[in-house]
ZADREN-158514 format. One line per field, with one value per residue: x, y, z of N, C-alpha, C in turn; residue in one letter. Coordinates in nm, 4 decimals, m for minus. Atoms other than C-alpha are relative to their C-alpha. Example, Ala and Ser with C-alpha at 12.3 -4.5 7.8 and 13.67 -1.06 7.14 Angstrom:
BEGIN
n.x: (0.0890:m0.0820)
n.y: (m0.1190:m0.1190)
n.z: (0.0000:m0.0060)
ca.x: (1.2300:1.3670)
ca.y: (m0.4500:m0.1060)
ca.z: (0.7800:0.7140)
c.x: (0.0900:m0.0770)
c.y: (0.1200:0.1090)
c.z: (0.0000:0.0730)
residuo: (a:s)
END
This chain:
BEGIN
n.x: (0.0562:m0.0699:m0.1439:m0.0782:0.0914:m0.0560:m0.0321:m0.1387:m0.0691:m0.0391:0.0270:0.0745:m0.0805:m0.1121:0.0472:0.0342:m0.1282:m0.0605:0.0812:0.0208:0.1470:0.0291:0.0203:0.1380:0.0495:0.1124:m0.0246:0.0275:m0.1174:m0.1092:0.0303:m0.0193:m0.1438:m0.0512:0.0454:m0.0622:m0.1404:m0.0041:m0.0602:0.0855:m0.0440:0.0624:m0.0703:m0.0584:0.0585:0.1490:0.0215:m0.1111:0.0021:m0.0966:0.0065:m0.0021:m0.0327:m0.1440:m0.0255:m0.0805:0.0832:0.0943:m0.0023:0.1237:0.0272:0.0790:m0.0300:0.0979:m0.0245:m0.0034:0.0083:0.1099:m0.0341:m0.1056:0.0513:0.0973:m0.0520:m0.1172:m0.1039:m0.1348:m0.1039:0.0469:m0.0766:0.0372:m0.0163:m0.0789:m0.0631:0.0960:0.0786:m0.0995:m0.0335:0.1183:0.0210:m0.0970:0.0276:0.1378:0.0637:m0.0968:0.0038:0.1170:0.0148:m0.1222:m0.0280:m0.0880:0.0469:m0.1039:0.0181:m0.0160:0.0108:0.1313:0.0576:0.0559:m0.0633:m0.0986:m0.1258:m0.0427:m0.1195:0.0241:0.0829:0.0809:m0.0888:m0.0722:0.0936:0.0262:m0.1152:0.0031:0.1211:0.0050:m0.0182:0.1358:0.0442:m0.0349:0.1049:0.1287:0.0336)
n.y: (m0.0907:0.0213:m0.0244:0.0919:0.0859:0.0401:0.1398:0.0289:m0.0607:0.1089:m0.0414:0.0934:0.1209:m0.0208:0.0040:0.1368:0.0701:m0.0501:0.0487:0.1421:0.0211:0.0051:m0.1293:m0.0362:m0.0283:m0.0976:m0.1237:0.0392:0.0794:m0.0993:m0.0769:0.0808:0.0113:m0.1300:m0.0160:0.1024:m0.0263:m0.1498:m0.0716:m0.1081:m0.0548:m0.1157:m0.0680:m0.1330:m0.1008:0.0009:m0.0156:m0.0507:0.0181:0.1075:0.0568:0.1467:0.0325:m0.0420:m0.0859:m0.1182:m0.1042:m0.0539:m0.1442:m0.0643:0.0933:m0.0413:0.1073:0.0383:m0.0482:0.1159:m0.0370:0.0571:0.1397:0.0106:m0.0458:0.0936:0.1343:0.0236:0.0272:m0.0036:m0.0063:m0.0235:0.0644:m0.0417:0.1042:m0.0520:m0.1242:m0.1093:m0.0095:m0.0534:m0.1401:m0.0870:m0.0074:m0.0966:m0.1371:m0.0535:0.0496:m0.0113:m0.1262:m0.0135:0.1015:0.0187:0.1450:0.0433:0.1214:0.0918:0.0297:0.1401:0.0048:0.0079:0.1348:m0.0144:0.0876:m0.0838:0.0160:0.1396:0.0273:0.0694:0.1284:0.0102:0.0362:m0.1274:m0.0848:0.0606:m0.0347:m0.1437:m0.0330:0.0687:m0.1107:m0.0461:0.0981:m0.0483:m0.0925:0.0586:0.1141)
n.z: (m0.1023:m0.1289:0.0119:0.0771:0.0704:0.1315:m0.0201:m0.0003:m0.1160:m0.0844:m0.1461:m0.0780:m0.0037:m0.0864:m0.1316:m0.0241:m0.0270:m0.1330:m0.1076:0.0164:0.0268:0.1420:0.0520:0.0061:0.1380:m0.0023:m0.0791:m0.1424:m0.0496:m0.0142:m0.1117:m0.1222:m0.0215:m0.0542:m0.1377:m0.0912:m0.0243:m0.0435:0.1017:0.0507:0.1272:0.0600:0.1032:m0.0264:0.0867:0.0191:0.1442:0.0732:0.1416:0.0237:0.1359:m0.0184:m0.1355:m0.0107:m0.1129:0.0437:0.0658:m0.1030:m0.0068:m0.0657:m0.1185:m0.1174:m0.0986:m0.0986:m0.1339:m0.0880:m0.1385:m0.0699:m0.0121:m0.1035:m0.1373:m0.0479:0.0068:m0.0701:0.1006:m0.0622:0.1033:0.1329:0.1053:0.1348:0.1054:0.1216:m0.0063:0.0259:m0.1222:m0.1006:0.0283:m0.0184:m0.1465:m0.0588:0.0456:m0.0348:m0.1322:m0.1166:m0.0744:m0.0909:m0.1074:m0.0723:m0.0051:0.1094:0.0683:0.0472:0.1419:0.0467:0.1450:0.0519:0.0417:0.1367:0.1012:0.0643:m0.0709:0.0341:m0.0613:m0.1209:m0.0003:m0.1244:m0.1047:m0.0358:m0.0628:m0.1288:m0.0897:m0.0347:m0.0701:m0.1218:m0.1041:m0.0519:m0.0984:m0.1339:m0.0428:0.0162:m0.0787)
ca.x: (8.9857:9.2308:9.5955:9.8321:9.5592:9.7664:9.8035:10.1732:10.2552:10.4304:10.3143:10.0615:10.2740:10.5602:10.3568:10.2145:10.5663:10.6897:10.4087:10.4127:10.0512:9.8877:9.8798:9.5511:9.3435:9.0242:9.0046:8.8571:9.1549:9.3973:9.2204:9.2196:9.5928:9.6662:9.4472:9.5881:9.9394:9.8523:9.9489:9.7948:9.8288:9.7638:9.8677:10.1075:9.9381:9.5687:9.5814:9.8306:9.8866:10.0584:10.1302:10.0366:10.2004:10.5368:10.6411:10.8829:10.5932:10.4137:10.3224:10.0733:10.0880:9.8195:9.9413:9.7093:9.6645:9.7764:9.7356:9.3896:9.5149:9.8248:9.6342:9.3810:9.6104:9.9275:10.1571:10.5081:10.6900:10.6286:10.7557:10.7585:10.7140:10.9820:11.1828:10.9006:10.6806:10.9794:11.0732:10.7179:10.6707:10.9798:10.8759:10.5037:10.4269:10.7435:10.7309:10.3789:10.4256:10.7936:10.7886:11.0866:11.0084:11.2116:11.2545:11.2001:11.2433:10.9343:10.7171:10.6171:10.6827:10.8793:11.1453:11.2778:11.6127:11.4563:11.3426:11.0752:11.3568:11.5531:11.2487:11.1706:11.5252:11.4886:11.1260:11.1920:11.2879:10.9192:10.8877:11.0588:10.7719:10.4875:10.3265)
ca.y: (8.8111:8.7190:8.7771:8.5983:8.4546:8.4122:8.0281:8.0579:8.2707:8.0491:8.2298:7.9715:7.6768:7.8294:7.8910:7.5394:7.4047:7.6218:7.4928:7.1387:7.1519:7.0796:7.3752:7.5595:7.5850:7.7840:8.1308:7.9704:7.7326:8.0262:8.2371:7.9509:7.8865:8.2535:8.2629:7.9399:8.0791:8.4431:8.5873:8.9166:9.0511:9.3854:9.5843:9.8742:10.0453:10.1345:10.2438:10.3245:10.3384:10.0227:9.8701:9.4994:9.3516:9.5277:9.6641:9.9008:10.0800:10.1711:10.5377:10.7704:10.5692:10.6149:10.4231:10.2273:10.3610:10.0765:10.2724:10.1294:9.7684:9.8229:10.0018:9.7113:9.4171:9.2684:9.2953:9.2089:9.2131:9.3336:9.1226:9.2413:9.0032:9.1353:9.4446:9.6603:9.5918:9.6672:9.9894:10.1186:10.0261:10.2205:10.5229:10.5480:10.3375:10.3397:10.7096:10.6738:10.3598:10.3569:9.9741:9.8512:9.5755:9.2743:9.2307:8.8708:8.7507:8.7733:8.4658:8.5891:8.3612:8.6537:8.5887:8.2819:8.3154:8.1647:7.7991:7.7026:7.5474:7.8709:8.0776:7.8393:7.8913:8.2636:8.2792:8.0413:8.3663:8.4342:8.1223:8.2841:8.5338:8.3007:8.0314)
ca.z: (10.0830:10.3582:10.4228:10.1816:9.9690:9.6519:9.6111:9.5381:9.8504:10.0975:10.4157:10.5313:10.4353:10.6256:10.9417:10.9265:10.9058:11.2030:11.4147:11.2912:11.1589:10.8292:10.5983:10.6253:10.3087:10.3948:10.5415:10.8603:10.8886:10.8405:11.0931:11.3442:11.2973:11.3631:11.6695:11.8154:11.7940:11.8927:11.5565:11.4516:11.0969:10.9489:10.6504:10.6794:10.3907:10.3853:10.0244:9.7520:9.3816:9.2580:8.9123:8.9217:9.2290:9.1994:9.5374:9.3593:9.1942:9.5255:9.5282:9.7044:10.0316:10.2926:10.5988:10.8295:11.1802:11.4043:11.7312:11.8155:11.7557:11.9708:12.2513:12.2785:12.2457:12.3829:12.0823:12.1951:11.8648:11.5059:11.2170:10.8597:10.5696:10.3240:10.2652:10.1228:10.4311:10.6587:10.4875:10.4774:10.8418:10.9385:10.7355:10.8257:11.1414:11.3595:11.4237:11.5635:11.7661:11.8646:11.8219:11.6197:11.3647:11.2621:10.8878:10.7664:10.4073:10.1985:10.1534:9.8096:9.5116:9.3701:9.6317:9.4527:9.6234:9.9317:9.9366:10.1934:10.3957:10.3987:10.4826:10.7739:10.9094:10.9069:11.0192:11.3139:11.5061:11.5549:11.7765:12.0734:12.0875:12.0246:12.2401)
c.x: (0.0542:0.1453:0.0712:m0.0820:0.0474:0.0467:0.1449:0.0815:0.0196:m0.0269:m0.0634:0.0731:0.1140:m0.0496:m0.0406:0.1205:0.0632:m0.0719:m0.0368:m0.1483:m0.0204:m0.0243:m0.1465:m0.0382:m0.1120:0.0350:m0.0188:0.1173:0.1166:m0.0200:0.0247:0.1481:0.0545:m0.0417:0.0629:0.1381:0.0152:0.0713:m0.1013:0.0643:m0.0773:0.0894:0.0627:m0.0698:m0.1555:m0.0347:0.1230:m0.0270:0.1101:m0.0297:0.0080:0.0345:0.1452:0.0174:0.0760:m0.0864:m0.0965:0.0250:m0.1281:m0.0488:m0.0857:0.0179:m0.1275:0.0310:m0.0091:m0.0197:m0.1182:0.0338:0.0995:m0.0508:m0.0877:0.0504:0.1339:0.1134:0.1340:0.1070:m0.0737:0.1039:m0.0498:0.0342:0.0617:0.0461:m0.0949:m0.0908:0.0892:0.0274:m0.1163:m0.0425:0.0847:m0.0314:m0.1308:m0.0529:0.0891:m0.0076:m0.1231:m0.0053:0.1306:0.0399:0.0844:m0.0563:0.1266:m0.0363:0.0283:m0.0098:m0.1409:m0.0366:m0.0606:0.0796:0.1051:0.1379:0.0493:0.1388:m0.0117:m0.0931:m0.0906:0.0840:0.0768:m0.0903:m0.0229:0.1150:m0.0061:m0.1253:m0.0095:0.0176:m0.1304:m0.0410:0.0357:m0.1032:m0.1361:m0.0117:m0.0047)
c.y: (m0.0272:0.0117:m0.1185:m0.1017:m0.0568:m0.1445:m0.0295:0.0628:m0.1149:0.0296:m0.1123:m0.1324:0.0116:m0.0004:m0.1414:m0.0789:0.0368:m0.0653:m0.1426:m0.0350:m0.0132:0.1473:0.0366:0.0350:0.1054:0.1241:m0.0431:m0.0684:0.0983:0.0892:m0.0809:m0.0286:0.1223:0.0201:m0.0992:0.0420:0.1557:0.0870:0.0989:0.0538:0.1299:0.0662:0.1243:0.1023:m0.0205:0.0076:0.0542:m0.0204:m0.1026:m0.0554:m0.1562:m0.0322:0.0385:0.0986:0.1324:0.1048:0.0678:0.1455:0.0455:m0.0826:0.0756:m0.1180:m0.0328:0.0602:m0.1219:0.0278:m0.0686:m0.1593:m0.0150:0.0460:m0.1104:m0.1442:m0.0097:m0.0335:0.0167:0.0267:0.0217:m0.0598:0.0453:m0.1045:0.0647:0.1391:0.1199:0.0281:0.0704:0.1517:0.0926:0.0086:0.1039:0.1436:0.0584:m0.0443:0.0172:0.1287:0.0232:m0.0915:m0.0168:m0.1453:m0.0390:m0.1326:m0.0876:m0.0342:m0.1543:m0.0126:m0.0285:m0.1418:0.0058:m0.0891:0.0825:m0.0055:m0.1404:m0.0335:m0.0806:m0.1241:m0.0002:m0.0324:0.1210:0.1001:m0.0500:0.0237:0.1393:0.0351:m0.0709:0.1005:0.0419:m0.0942:0.0372:0.0956:m0.0559:m0.1284:0.0291)
c.z: (0.1403:m0.0282:m0.0791:m0.0712:m0.1270:0.0230:m0.0037:0.1139:0.0992:0.1531:0.0819:0.0105:0.0987:0.1508:0.0497:0.0377:0.1316:0.1126:m0.0131:m0.0138:m0.1478:m0.0544:m0.0156:m0.1450:m0.0007:0.0830:0.1498:0.0581:0.0161:0.1183:0.1333:0.0302:0.0591:0.1392:0.1009:0.0425:0.0303:m0.1044:m0.0506:m0.1302:m0.0346:m0.1031:0.0421:m0.0812:m0.0075:m0.1494:m0.0674:m0.1519:m0.0224:m0.1351:0.0211:0.1471:0.0353:0.1155:m0.0370:m0.0623:0.1011:0.0076:0.0817:0.1201:0.0972:0.0974:0.0851:0.1366:0.0942:0.1463:0.0731:0.0299:0.1145:0.1361:0.0577:m0.0164:0.0809:m0.1012:0.0700:m0.1017:m0.1388:m0.0962:m0.1338:m0.1042:m0.1206:0.0233:m0.0173:0.1237:0.1025:m0.0218:0.0151:0.1431:0.0626:m0.0358:0.0487:0.1321:0.1158:0.0687:0.0933:0.1081:0.0831:0.0137:m0.1162:m0.0616:m0.0372:m0.1400:m0.0206:m0.1481:m0.0469:m0.0349:m0.1405:m0.0920:m0.0764:0.0612:m0.0174:0.0572:0.1306:m0.0275:0.1249:0.1179:0.0527:0.0731:0.1473:0.0940:0.0525:0.0862:0.1358:0.1181:0.0643:0.1179:0.1395:0.0578:0.0030:0.0940:0.1465)
residuo: (m:f:f:y:g:h:p:q:n:r:f:w:k:l:l:a:r:l:f:n:e:p:a:p:q:s:i:e:e:k:r:n:l:s:l:r:h:h:i:a:m:w:d:v:i:r:s:c:t:i:v:g:s:s:d:s:s:i:r:d:v:v:p:n:d:l:s:e:i:l:e:h:s:k:v:e:r:v:f:c:n:g:t:a:s:f:d:l:y:r:k:y:i:l:p:a:t:g:i:e:a:v:k:l:p:s:t:s:p:a:n:a:a:y:s:l:d:r:l:a:g:e:w:a:r:i:l:e:y:i:e)
END
């Protein structure tokens, strides 16, 4: 019931590593890590049809409206966790916001081509926008 809740997803381990902190376990710890480092997260898709967890099966997309979040915050940069997120952002959200996104490699366990070390090297780009 919180972003990247699957135990095999490396998102929280990766953020903890980038910020030199222990990996958060509870939702409260994850929320606090995000707040401490000014990281906001939101889904590109409000709803869709999907088979299992296969991004390639995504159909009937209803995008989220990010305008309220963007109007009431100081978002400086948008980063997408993986190709599917990036492609969906460009298709559905970019036309409404005009804010380009940066595609980062997915932290999903399905992205076995990337070790945690390799992910950390790529994701370190976020650090110039945070803190």
